[in-house]
N, C-alpha and C positions, 0 to 999 in steps of 0.2 A: 504493500500500500504506500503510494507516494503522495504526499500532501505538499510538495514543493513544486512551484511552477505556475502555469496559467491555465485556468479552467473557465470555460464559458458557462454561464447560467442559462441553459438553452430554453427557448420558448417551446411550448407544447402546441403542436398543430391540431386544429379542429377542422372537420369537414361537416358543414351543416350543423355546427355546434356539438358534434360528436367527436370523441377522441379519434385522431387519425394516426394509428400506429405505423402504417406504411410510410406516411410522410415523415414521421419521427425517425424511423430507422434509416430512411434515405438521407436525412440531414446528418444523423450521427455518423453514418458510414463516411460521409464527406469530411466531417470534422476530424475523424480519427486518422485521416491521412496527413494531418498537419503535425506540428510540433507541440500541440497541446498536451498537458499532462493527464488529462481526463476531462470530465465534464460534471456539471451539476444539473440534475433533473429535478423538476418540481420545486424550484426555489421561487422567489418573488417574480422574476422575469418568466418563469415557467408556469405562472398562474396556479401554483400549487394549492392555495386555499380554495380555488374554484373547482377542483376535482373531488369526486367522492372517493370512498375507500377502494371500491372495485376498479375505478379508472386509474387510481394511483398505482395499484398493484399491476395492472395490465401495462401501464406506461413503463414502469420500472422493469418488468419482465422483458418487454420489447427492447428496451435500451440495453439490458444486459447481454442480449444476443449480438449486439453490434459493438460493444466496448471490449477490446481485447484485454487479456490478463495483465499486460504491462501498462495499462492505463487505469486510472482510478474513477470508479462510478460513485459519485456522491448523490444521495437522494434526499430531498427535503421531506421531513416527516414530523413537523411540529404541529401541536394543537393547543387548545386552551387548558385542558386539564392534564395533570400528570398521568392519570390512568389512560386517557385516550392517546396521549403522546407515546406512551409505552406500547400500546397496541399498534400505533402507526409505525414505530421504528422496527418492531418485530415483523410487521407485514413487509416493510421495505427490505429487511434482511432476507426474508424468504424469497423475495423476488430477485435477489442477487446484488443488492447494494454492498459496496465495500465499506462505505462510511455513510452515516446519516447526519443531515444538517437540521438542527432543531432550533427554531426561532423562540424568542422569549414570549411567554404568555403575556397578554396585554389588555384583556377586556376590563379587568378590575385594576385600572392603572394605579390608583392611589395606594393599593395594597401590594404592588409589585416591588418589594424591597430587595436588597441584595441577599438577605437571609432567605427570603422566599425563593429567589432564583437559585441559590446554592442548593437548597433542599430539592427543588424541582429537577435540576439537571443532574444532581447526584443520584436521585432515584431512577431517572431515565437511564443514566450510564450504567447503574448497577444491573438493570434489567435488559439492556440492549445486547444482542448477540454480536454487534459490530461497533466500531468506534463511533463516538458522538462528537460532533462539532457544535457547540453553542453558537447561536447566530444573533448578533446585535444589529438591529436595523431600525433605529429610532425614528427615521423619517416616515416609516410606515406604521410602526407599532405605537409610537408615542412614549415608549419607555426605554430606559438605558441600562445596559448591562455594564456595570462599572468595572474598571480594571481590578479593583480590590476583590470583587466577586470572582472574576476570571482567575486571579492568582490562587484563590482557594480551590477552584474547580480543577486547576492544572495539576493538583496533587492526585487526582483520580487517575488510575491506570487506563481507564477506557475513554479518557478525554484528552486526545493528543494535540488539540489545537482549537482555534476559534476563528470564526469569520466575523469581521467587523465592517459594516457598511456605513459608519458614521461620517466618513470623510474628514474626521477630526485627527489631525496629525499628532496632537498632544496625547489623545487617547491611544493612538497606535503606538507611539513611543513608550507610553506607560505600560501597555500590554506586553511589549517586548521586555522592558526593564523589570517588570514585576513577576514574570513567569520563568520557570527553569529553562536552562539551555535545552534545546531539542523540542520545546513546545512551539507549535507552528501557528504563527499569526498570519492569516490570509485576509486581504482587504477586498471590499466589494465596490470600490469606487475607482473607475479607470482614470478620471481626471487627476486623481492624487496617487496613481500607481507608482510613478517614479519616486516621488517624495517618500511614500510609505516604504518602498524597498530600501531607500537610503537610511531610514531609521530602524530597519531590522525586520520588516515583514519578509516572508519567504516566497510570497506569490500573491496572486489575485484571482478572485472569482468575479470576473467583470464582464458586463454585457458586450462591450466592444470586441471581446475575444470571439464572440459568435459571428461577428461581421468581418473583422479583420484579424483573424487569429495569428497569422504570421507576423504582423506588425507588433501585436502585443507580446508575443514570445520574444521577438527581437528586442523590444524595449527592456524586458527583464534581463536578457542576455547581456546587452550593452551595460546595464547598471552593474551586474555582477562582475563584469570584466573591468569595471572602473573607467569606462569610456563615457564619462558623465556629460560632456558637452553634446555628444551624439544622442545620448539617452534623453537629455532634456529637450533637444530639438525635436526628437521623435514624439515625445510626450506632448509637446505643443501642437504638433501636426494632428495627433489622434484626438485631442481633447474636444474640438467642436463636434465631431461625430459621436464621441463617447457621451457627451451631454445630450445629444439629440435622441439617442436610443435608450436613454434612462430618464433623467429628470425632466427634460423638455417635452418629449412626446410619448414617453412611457412604453409599455408593452406593445402598443399599436405601432409606434415608430420602429421598434426593434423588428417586429414581424414584417413591416413594410420594407425595411432595409434588406432583410433576407429574401423577400420576393424579388427585389431588384437584382440580387446576386444569383438567382436561380435555385435557391433553397425553397422548401415548402414553409412559407410564413403564414399567410392567410390572416383572417380576422381574429381578434381576441374573443374570448367567451363573453357573452352578454352578462352583465350590463355594460361592459367596456365597449367603446366605439372604435371602429377601424380608422386608420389614418386617411385623411382626405388628400386631394391632389396637391395643395400647397406644401404639405408635409413631405409627400413623396418627392416633389421637385427639390426641396431643400436637401433631403437625404441623397438624391441623385448627384447634386452638385458637390456635396461633402465627400462622397465616395470617389467622384472623379478627381477631386483635389488631392486625394491620397494615391492616385494612380491606379485605382481599382478598375479593372475591365468589366463593363456592364454588358 
């Protein structure tokens, strides 16, 4: 199991609002021909909360057939209760997940303290047949998994790392400083990927890697090799597209970009809306600026 490198949080294709496993496998087979370290299925960009239990299992099983043994299949499996989360991670493990990504519960925000999070993730990790990555995504959940809590969780033998999508470099640096050597800090923000690598992150689970995987892999390689001027220049080139397929246009923008590249993107699941013509033209221009052949 490798948790160092670049992983795309891949979208989930739908056909007439039904899970499209053929489209999913077609996309995965193409991504697996790149230098990506693996992929994340059913994360935020994969519309994980929009799928039911049966769909999640079928999607993970279909993905497992296409992800080779030398690549890591991470599957999103978070839910609001500890009980339902444990059921979800066991289901993902049965489907073939190498690792599960578990978001912070968030419905009862005022009660989501560090102690609550530590109890929740500890219980999930105790019960999970595969390693667990806690997932901090405050922009969507409205709650924060503090570095102090992650430092406590890092002592658990079944919690080898964390994914942090806060885009907060102080948070990333604290996560690295407060956890043991060998604990893997992965970031979920492509616009801050270079800076995060510089403060000790080992890789990223970033949406831009679904669209321009080779450029994201190259950015990490340049940074590791100490070629910082080139890495920074590449970061600046990638950032406009990275923002478009996440914070600016969301899942619809990411899927539209994939459509332009010949992947199976399609529309998000309702109630999310598909990207309109102005968004598609913006994405087309940003891809062309990166030298991507359409």
